[in-house]
Every structure is written in C-alpha cells, then in structure tokens.
C-alpha positions as CSV (number, residue, x, y, z in Angstrom):
1,X,22.5,-1.0,5.1
2,X,21.5,1.5,7.8
3,X,17.7,1.0,8.8
4,X,18.2,4.4,9.9
5,X,18.4,5.7,6.7
6,X,15.1,4.2,5.2
7,X,12.7,5.6,7.7
8,X,11.3,8.1,6.1
9,X,9.7,11.6,6.7
10,X,6.1,10.2,6.5
11,X,7.1,7.5,9.5
12,X,9.0,10.3,11.7
13,X,6.2,12.7,11.7
14,X,3.8,10.0,12.2
15,X,4.9,8.8,15.1
16,X,6.2,11.3,17.9
17,X,6.0,9.7,20.7
18,X,7.9,6.7,19.6
19,X,10.9,6.7,20.7
20,X,13.0,7.3,18.0
21,X,15.9,5.1,19.1
22,X,13.2,2.2,18.9
23,X,11.9,2.6,15.6
24,X,15.5,3.2,13.9
25,X,16.1,-0.3,14.7
26,X,12.8,-2.0,13.4
27,X,13.1,-4.4,10.2
28,X,10.4,-5.5,8.8
29,X,10.4,-9.2,6.8
30,X,8.1,-8.9,3.7
31,X,7.6,-11.5,1.2
32,X,4.7,-12.3,-1.6
33,X,3.3,-15.9,-2.3
34,X,3.2,-14.7,-5.9
35,X,6.6,-15.3,-6.1
36,X,10.0,-13.2,-6.2
37,X,9.9,-10.9,-9.2
38,X,6.7,-10.5,-9.5
39,X,4.3,-7.9,-9.1
40,X,2.9,-8.5,-6.2
41,X,7.0,-8.4,-4.7
42,X,7.0,-4.9,-6.6
43,X,3.9,-4.2,-4.8
44,X,4.8,-4.5,-1.2
45,X,8.0,-3.1,-1.6
46,X,6.4,0.0,-2.5
47,X,4.0,-0.1,0.4
48,X,6.7,-0.6,3.3
49,X,9.3,2.1,1.4
50,X,9.4,3.7,4.3
51,X,10.7,1.1,7.0
52,X,13.9,-1.2,6.8
53,X,12.4,-4.4,4.9
54,X,14.1,-7.8,4.6
55,X,12.4,-8.9,1.4
56,X,12.1,-13.0,1.2
57,X,12.8,-14.4,-2.0
58,X,10.0,-16.9,-2.0
59,X,9.7,-19.5,-5.0
60,X,6.8,-20.6,-5.6
61,X,7.8,-23.3,-7.8
62,X,9.2,-25.3,-4.9
63,X,7.0,-24.5,-2.1
64,X,8.3,-27.2,0.8
65,X,11.6,-26.1,0.4
66,X,10.0,-21.8,0.4
67,X,8.3,-22.8,3.5
68,X,11.4,-24.3,5.4
69,X,13.4,-21.7,4.5
70,X,11.1,-18.9,5.1
71,X,9.8,-20.2,9.0
72,X,14.2,-20.5,9.6
73,X,14.1,-17.0,8.6
74,X,11.1,-16.2,10.9
75,X,13.0,-18.3,13.7
76,X,16.4,-16.7,13.5
77,X,16.0,-13.2,12.5
78,X,13.3,-11.7,14.7
79,X,11.9,-9.5,13.1
80,X,9.3,-6.4,14.0
81,X,6.3,-7.4,11.9
82,X,5.9,-10.0,8.7
83,X,3.9,-8.3,6.0
84,X,2.7,-11.0,3.5
85,X,1.9,-9.8,-0.1
86,X,-0.8,-13.4,-0.9
87,X,-2.8,-16.1,1.3
88,X,-0.4,-18.5,-0.4
89,X,-0.4,-21.9,1.9
90,X,2.9,-21.9,1.7
91,X,3.4,-18.5,3.2
92,X,0.7,-18.6,5.2
93,X,1.9,-22.2,7.1
94,X,4.9,-20.6,8.3
95,X,3.7,-17.1,9.3
96,X,1.0,-19.1,11.2
97,X,3.3,-21.5,13.1
98,X,5.9,-18.3,13.3
99,X,3.4,-17.1,15.4
100,X,2.5,-20.0,17.5
101,X,6.2,-20.8,18.3
102,X,8.3,-17.4,18.0
103,X,5.4,-15.1,19.0
104,X,6.2,-13.8,15.2
105,X,3.7,-10.9,14.4
106,X,2.4,-10.7,10.7
107,X,0.1,-8.9,8.7
108,X,-1.9,-10.0,5.6
109,X,-2.5,-8.6,2.2
110,X,-4.6,-9.8,-0.4
111,X,-6.4,-8.9,-3.6
112,X,-8.7,-12.1,-3.5
113,X,-11.1,-14.3,-1.4
114,X,-8.8,-16.9,-0.9
115,X,-10.9,-19.9,-0.3
116,X,-13.8,-19.1,-2.9
117,X,-10.8,-18.6,-5.7
118,X,-9.3,-22.3,-4.5
119,X,-13.0,-23.6,-4.5
120,X,-14.0,-21.8,-8.0
121,X,-10.7,-23.8,-9.0
122,X,-10.8,-27.2,-7.2
123,X,-14.7,-27.2,-5.4
124,X,-13.6,-30.1,-2.8
125,X,-10.8,-27.8,-1.1
126,X,-13.1,-25.9,0.0
127,X,-13.7,-26.6,3.2
128,X,-10.1,-26.5,4.7
129,X,-9.3,-23.5,2.5
130,X,-12.2,-21.6,4.5
131,X,-11.2,-22.7,7.7
132,X,-7.7,-22.0,6.6
133,X,-8.8,-18.6,5.4
134,X,-9.9,-17.5,8.7
135,X,-7.1,-18.6,10.9
136,X,-4.9,-17.0,8.6
137,X,-6.8,-13.7,9.4
138,X,-7.7,-13.9,13.1
139,X,-3.7,-15.0,14.2
140,X,-2.5,-11.7,12.3
141,X,-2.0,-8.6,13.7
142,X,-3.8,-6.8,10.9
143,X,-5.2,-7.0,6.9
144,X,-4.4,-4.8,3.9
145,X,-7.3,-5.4,1.0
146,X,-7.0,-4.4,-2.1
147,X,-10.3,-3.1,-2.3
148,X,-12.5,-2.5,1.1
149,X,-14.8,-5.4,0.4
150,X,-12.1,-7.9,0.8
151,X,-11.2,-5.7,4.3
152,X,-14.5,-6.2,5.2
153,X,-14.3,-9.6,4.9
154,X,-10.9,-9.9,6.6
155,X,-12.7,-8.4,9.3
156,X,-15.7,-10.4,10.0
157,X,-13.4,-13.1,9.8
158,X,-11.3,-11.8,13.1
159,X,-8.8,-9.3,11.9
160,X,-8.3,-7.2,15.0
161,X,-7.0,-4.4,12.2
162,X,-7.5,-3.1,8.7
163,X,-7.6,-1.1,6.1
164,X,-7.1,-0.7,1.9
165,X,-4.9,-0.1,-0.5
166,X,-6.2,-0.8,-3.9
167,X,-2.9,-0.1,-5.8
168,X,-2.1,2.0,-8.7
169,X,-1.0,2.3,-12.5
170,X,2.5,1.9,-13.0
171,X,2.6,4.9,-15.2
172,X,1.9,8.3,-16.0
173,X,0.5,9.0,-19.5
174,X,-0.2,12.7,-20.8
175,X,-2.7,13.4,-23.5
176,X,-0.4,13.7,-26.1
177,X,1.1,10.8,-24.6
178,X,-2.0,8.6,-25.4
179,X,-2.5,10.3,-28.7
180,X,0.8,9.3,-30.0
181,X,0.6,5.9,-28.9
182,X,-2.7,5.1,-30.5
183,X,-1.7,6.2,-33.8
184,X,1.6,4.2,-33.5
185,X,0.1,0.7,-32.4
186,X,-3.3,1.3,-34.4
187,X,-0.9,1.8,-37.9
188,X,1.0,-1.3,-35.9
189,X,-1.8,-3.6,-35.7
190,X,-3.6,-3.0,-39.1
191,X,-6.5,-1.5,-37.2
192,X,-8.4,2.4,-38.8
193,X,-7.8,5.5,-36.8
194,X,-11.3,6.0,-36.6
195,X,-12.1,2.2,-35.3
196,X,-13.9,1.3,-32.4
197,X,-11.4,-1.0,-30.5
198,X,-12.5,-2.9,-27.0
199,X,-9.8,-4.0,-25.6
200,X,-8.5,-5.8,-22.5
201,X,-5.1,-6.6,-20.9
202,X,-4.2,-9.7,-18.4
203,X,-3.3,-13.1,-18.3
204,X,-5.0,-15.1,-20.6
205,X,-5.3,-18.4,-18.7
206,X,-8.0,-21.2,-19.4
207,X,-10.2,-21.9,-16.7
208,X,-11.2,-25.5,-17.9
209,X,-14.2,-25.6,-15.1
210,X,-16.6,-22.6,-16.8
211,X,-14.3,-22.6,-20.3
212,X,-13.6,-19.2,-19.9
213,X,-10.0,-17.0,-20.2
214,X,-10.2,-12.9,-20.4
215,X,-11.2,-11.9,-23.7
216,X,-13.4,-14.5,-24.8
217,X,-16.6,-12.3,-24.0
218,X,-14.7,-10.4,-26.0
219,X,-14.3,-12.4,-29.3
220,X,-17.7,-13.7,-28.4
221,X,-19.1,-10.5,-28.8
222,X,-17.7,-9.3,-31.4
223,X,-18.6,-12.1,-33.9
224,X,-22.0,-11.3,-33.1
225,X,-21.8,-7.9,-33.9
226,X,-23.1,-6.2,-36.9
227,X,-20.9,-3.3,-37.0
228,X,-17.9,-3.5,-39.7
229,X,-15.6,-1.1,-38.1
230,X,-15.7,-2.6,-34.6
231,X,-12.3,-4.0,-33.1
232,X,-11.2,-6.6,-30.0
233,X,-7.8,-5.7,-29.1
234,X,-6.4,-8.6,-26.1
235,X,-3.5,-8.4,-24.9
236,X,-1.6,-10.7,-23.1
237,X,-0.8,-14.6,-22.9
238,X,-1.4,-17.8,-21.4
239,X,-3.1,-21.6,-22.3
240,X,-6.0,-19.4,-22.9
241,X,-4.9,-17.9,-26.2
242,X,-4.8,-20.5,-28.7
243,X,-8.5,-20.9,-28.1
244,X,-9.1,-17.4,-28.3
245,X,-7.4,-18.1,-31.4
246,X,-10.0,-21.0,-32.2
247,X,-13.0,-19.0,-31.1
248,X,-11.8,-15.8,-33.0
249,X,-12.2,-18.3,-36.8
250,X,-11.7,-16.2,-39.7
251,X,-12.0,-13.1,-37.7
252,X,-8.2,-13.5,-36.0
253,X,-6.0,-10.7,-37.3
254,X,-8.9,-8.8,-38.7
255,X,-11.3,-7.5,-36.3
256,X,-9.9,-9.5,-33.2
257,X,-6.8,-9.2,-32.7
258,X,-4.4,-11.0,-30.4
259,X,-1.3,-8.9,-29.5
260,X,0.1,-11.7,-27.2
261,X,2.2,-10.8,-24.8
262,X,4.4,-7.5,-24.6
263,X,6.9,-5.6,-22.2
264,X,5.4,-4.1,-19.0
265,X,6.8,-0.7,-20.1
266,X,4.5,-0.9,-23.5
267,X,1.6,-1.9,-21.7
268,X,0.4,1.6,-21.5
269,X,1.2,2.2,-25.7
270,X,-1.8,-0.8,-26.0
271,X,-4.1,0.9,-23.9
272,X,-3.7,4.4,-25.5
273,X,-4.9,2.4,-28.6
274,X,-8.4,1.2,-27.1
275,X,-11.6,3.3,-27.1
276,X,-13.4,1.3,-24.4
277,X,-11.7,-1.4,-21.4
278,X,-13.4,-4.6,-20.7
279,X,-12.9,-5.5,-16.9
280,X,-15.3,-8.9,-16.6
281,X,-15.7,-10.4,-13.5
282,X,-18.1,-12.7,-12.3
283,X,-21.2,-12.4,-9.8
284,X,-19.6,-14.5,-7.6
285,X,-17.5,-14.9,-4.1
286,X,-14.8,-14.7,-6.2
287,X,-15.5,-11.4,-9.0
288,X,-17.3,-9.5,-6.2
289,X,-14.4,-8.7,-4.1
290,X,-12.5,-7.9,-6.7
291,X,-11.2,-4.1,-8.4
292,X,-8.9,-6.4,-10.2
293,X,-5.1,-4.7,-10.7
294,X,-6.0,-3.8,-14.1
295,X,-8.8,-1.2,-13.2
296,X,-5.9,1.9,-12.1
297,X,-4.4,1.1,-15.2
298,X,-7.5,1.8,-17.8
299,X,-8.2,4.8,-15.8
300,X,-4.7,6.2,-16.4
301,X,-4.6,5.6,-19.9
302,X,-8.4,7.7,-19.6
303,X,-10.3,4.8,-20.5
304,X,-14.1,3.9,-20.0
305,X,-14.8,0.8,-18.5
306,X,-17.4,-2.2,-19.3
307,X,-18.3,-4.6,-16.5
308,X,-20.6,-6.1,-14.6
309,X,-23.1,-5.5,-11.9
310,X,-20.4,-6.4,-9.3
311,X,-20.4,-4.0,-6.6
312,X,-17.4,-1.7,-8.0
313,X,-19.8,-1.0,-10.8
314,X,-21.8,1.1,-8.5
315,X,-20.1,2.2,-5.9
316,X,-17.4,3.6,-8.1
317,X,-19.5,4.7,-10.9
318,X,-19.6,8.5,-11.7
319,X,-20.9,8.1,-14.9
320,X,-17.5,6.2,-16.8
321,X,-18.7,2.6,-16.8
322,X,-21.3,0.6,-18.0
323,X,-22.8,-2.4,-16.4
324,X,-23.7,-5.6,-18.2
325,X,-26.3,-7.9,-17.0
326,X,-25.5,-11.5,-16.7
327,X,-23.9,-13.3,-13.8
328,X,-20.8,-14.0,-15.0
329,X,-18.7,-13.0,-18.6
330,X,-19.3,-16.4,-20.0
331,X,-23.4,-15.8,-19.3
332,X,-24.7,-15.5,-22.0
333,X,-26.7,-12.9,-21.7
334,X,-23.4,-11.4,-20.5
335,X,-22.0,-12.0,-24.1
336,X,-25.0,-10.8,-25.5
337,X,-25.2,-7.2,-23.2
338,X,-22.0,-7.1,-24.7
339,X,-22.4,-7.2,-28.4
340,X,-25.4,-5.4,-28.4
341,X,-24.0,-2.5,-26.5
342,X,-20.8,-2.5,-29.1
343,X,-23.1,-2.7,-31.9
344,X,-24.9,0.5,-30.7
345,X,-22.1,2.6,-29.0
346,X,-21.0,6.3,-30.8
347,X,-18.2,8.5,-30.5
348,X,-20.0,11.0,-28.5
349,X,-21.1,8.4,-26.1
350,X,-17.4,7.5,-25.5
351,X,-16.8,11.0,-25.0
352,X,-19.4,12.0,-22.2
353,X,-18.2,8.8,-20.3
354,X,-14.4,9.8,-20.2
355,X,-15.3,13.4,-19.5
356,X,-16.7,12.2,-16.4
357,X,-14.1,9.6,-16.2
358,X,-11.2,12.8,-15.8
359,X,-14.0,14.7,-13.7
360,X,-14.2,12.0,-11.3
361,X,-11.9,9.2,-11.6
362,X,-11.8,7.1,-8.4
363,X,-8.2,7.9,-6.4
364,X,-5.6,5.2,-7.2
365,X,-2.6,6.9,-5.6
366,X,0.4,5.7,-5.2
367,X,1.7,8.0,-2.6
368,X,-1.2,8.2,-0.7
369,X,-1.4,4.3,-0.4
370,X,2.1,4.5,0.7
371,X,1.7,7.0,3.4
372,X,-1.8,5.3,4.1
373,X,0.2,1.9,4.9
374,X,3.1,3.5,6.4
375,X,0.9,5.0,9.6
376,X,-0.8,1.7,9.9
377,X,2.2,-0.6,10.1
378,X,3.6,1.9,13.0
379,X,0.4,2.0,15.0
380,X,0.8,-2.0,14.9
381,X,4.7,-1.6,16.0
382,X,3.5,1.2,18.4
383,X,0.7,-1.1,20.1
384,X,3.5,-3.5,20.7
385,X,6.1,-1.1,22.3
386,X,3.8,0.3,24.5
387,X,4.1,3.8,23.0
388,X,1.1,6.4,22.1
389,X,0.8,7.8,18.7
390,X,-0.7,11.1,18.6
391,X,-2.1,11.6,15.1
C-alpha cells in the first residue's frame, strides 16, 4: 500500500514546514482494546483516515496472546506513532512496555474514566487501576478524550498534550426519512401514531452491584405512570434483557416494548419512532465524565433528551433536554421524577424542545473532528522531527 496516497489534503495543508518526503514515509499503528471489528475500531480508523495506518487486529478474548503479538508488532515495525482506542490493560501494558524498551510513542483515546469504571465493577481493583491510568497518560505523547471532562482528567494526570473528539452519528436522516420510519416502525411494533414514546438504544448489560441495566429506569417509570398513551421503547440486548422483561410484568409487549438487537443500519428507523430519548448516567466519577456514544445519534434523529444532573446537562443545554434529580438512574428519586415528567409531557413541550435542538444542537461533526485529530497527530510528529508546523 502506498503511504503517500493516503496522506490527504488536510494533512498536507497543516504541515507546510515539514519535509514532504518525511511525511510521506510516516506510518501509524492503531488498535482498539474493545476488539477488532467493533465501533471503537471504526472510530479510530475514521479519526486517522488522513494517515497511512496499520490496524492491529486486537482480540480481547485472548488477552495474553494479543498482548504478546502487539508487543512484537511494536518492536518490529518501528511505527512513528501508536494510537490506542480504549484503556484495556492488555493494550495499555503493551504500549507502556513498548515505550520503555523501544521508545515507541503512543496516544490514548478514551471515552471512560478507567479507574472509576473498573472500580464500579470490582471495587478492590481501584488502587491498582488508579496507578495504571496515571502511568498510562503520563507516559503517552498525547490523549484524545471523548469529552472535555476526560481530556481535563488526562491532563491533570500528566498527559503532555490533549484534545477532545466526542464522536458523531454514523448516519444522516432527512425529516422526510424520519417521518416515514416513524410510521413504519410504530405500525410494526403496535404503537399508535399519536402515542408518547420515550426510548433508549444501548447495551442491556446487567450491573449486579447496583441491580441495573440501561432501560430499567424506563420500565420502572412507565409502570408508575397514570397516562395510558405512554410507551417505553428499548432497543438493544444483553444479560439485562430478561430482567427488564420480568420487571415489565403484564405491560411487556404492550406499553413496554423490548425490540432486542437490531442491525446497525436499522437503528435510525427505531430512533425515528421515539418522541424523546433517555440518556441515563450516574452523577459520579463514571457517569459525570461521559457524553455516551448515543448522544450524537439522538440529536441526529432530532430527539430531545432526558438525563440526570451530570455536567453535559448544564454545559450543552440550550433548551433541548430535561434534567432529573437523583444520583443515578436506579435512584428512586430519579425514577419518580421520570414518571412525573412522562405523565405531564405535552406535544407542545416536546415540539419546543425539538425546536431548540434544531437551532442550537452541539456540534458532533465528523469532518471537523477528523481534521482536528489530523492537526493534533501532525503536531506530535512534527515535535519529534524538530520541524516547525505553521497554522
């Protein structure tokens, strides 16, 4: 593969003072600790599309073997920069050892605060992962956060350079597309055209420690609602699904609809069937750092959002979301507030929120983020070569 052919215009125009021969010979290594073929790998491929990149096939099911293979790839290939999407230990250990033994430079991109996230599942691992996260960021050449809060966290932990790339919706939809899909999906699911639908799309992984998976807040709130024209639409699958079905009781398949996993290309159609989207996050050191990957998709589908009192609910609010009290979506205060909101929601209020969204929605623009990451990586490469990049 010809590396020169992959160095796009955005890279060339941002590096006038860097020798083109040098730039055309660069090569990056990228991988996602989530696993090969997943959404995280697609993200890092897109962000680095202006560079020649070798994508390492990361197999999270065989972590030790993958760690050894990755370390060998780092040692042999002498890439100019390694970009790791995620903070998994197998990948992180490989880049840390690669930096120590071979001088390999790397960038970390992450959508979660690693130590609090792991500690939420296994509290006893908190001290070890707190050290790991600090070492990982401090030894990196740079950090790309999915939110500005994660970017600030990385800088405070010692990352020498940092930026934010919050992601984007993998689809575009016209109002006509959404209106057509709305009618089709509602008809298929048995939801009246004029019903109020509050929905969520996501992985229904059950968290045993707190007894929760995405969508449970909707199930519990709907069962408390008095209005008969309200529906919960939950799209996704996981070990939490059976628990949601049990909690739904005799409302399952009637007012509470679990659509299961749907093909990626079908997700926008199911979003179109909703009136409002649920974005449940805990107000703690896990949820408060997130936007979640679904926010950009909800906004692309023109859906107002219900969420908690997390930072994004204040920082991004231009009138298109509702903030609910409560420390987490499994908090009874949150569930009660959600039920009360659903009971009183009107067509006019939803229309007002949607109007604000169309006028002042946050910018989750793919091309802009790719261009910014191109500039960021180019500056890191220029720093090593001693060249001076002019903007």
